[in-house]
Residue, then its C-alpha position, 0 to 999 in steps of 0.5 A: m486241345i484247348k479246355n475252358w468255360i464261358s458264360d452261357d450268354n455268350l455262347k452263340a457270339f463265341v461260335e459266330i467270332l470263331s466261325s469268321w476266323i475260319g471262313y465258315n458261314f454260320g447260320q441259323m440251322d447252326w445255332d439251332a443244332i448247338r443251342f438244342g444239342v447243348e440243352n442235353t449236356n452236363q459237364e459233371a456227368d461227362k455228357w458232351f454235345d460236339y459240333t464241327l465247323e468246317g471253313r478254311q480251317t476245321v475246328k472240332l467243338w464239344f460243349a457241356i452245361d455246368p449244372g446250376t451255373y451260367v457256365v458252359h464248358v468247352r473243349i476245342d481241336c483247332p489248328p495250332e495257329l488258331s489257339p492264342k486267339l481262341e484262349a483270348a476269346i474264351d477269357i473275355m467270354g468268361i468274364y463279360k457278357l457280350v452284347k450285339 
């Protein structure tokens, strides 16, 4: 399981990129579910929101806001071959603000 954090500004881009890697058609309904689900989380209180993406591969995601910061903590259960890509993406999304 991968455990790390990303900038909250990059949450949508992160899930869109991950979805493209596994062949999942990520849409507005998915984003609405994640956006609203994450609002009620709190990493300090161990209150997480989970979401599963099922494409060519299945990836289970957990998200929790770090109160008072711009950080969203992520936990990811994924096939081992995706781990290096995801870890690199997480590193980038924790440092830079992605713009579409």
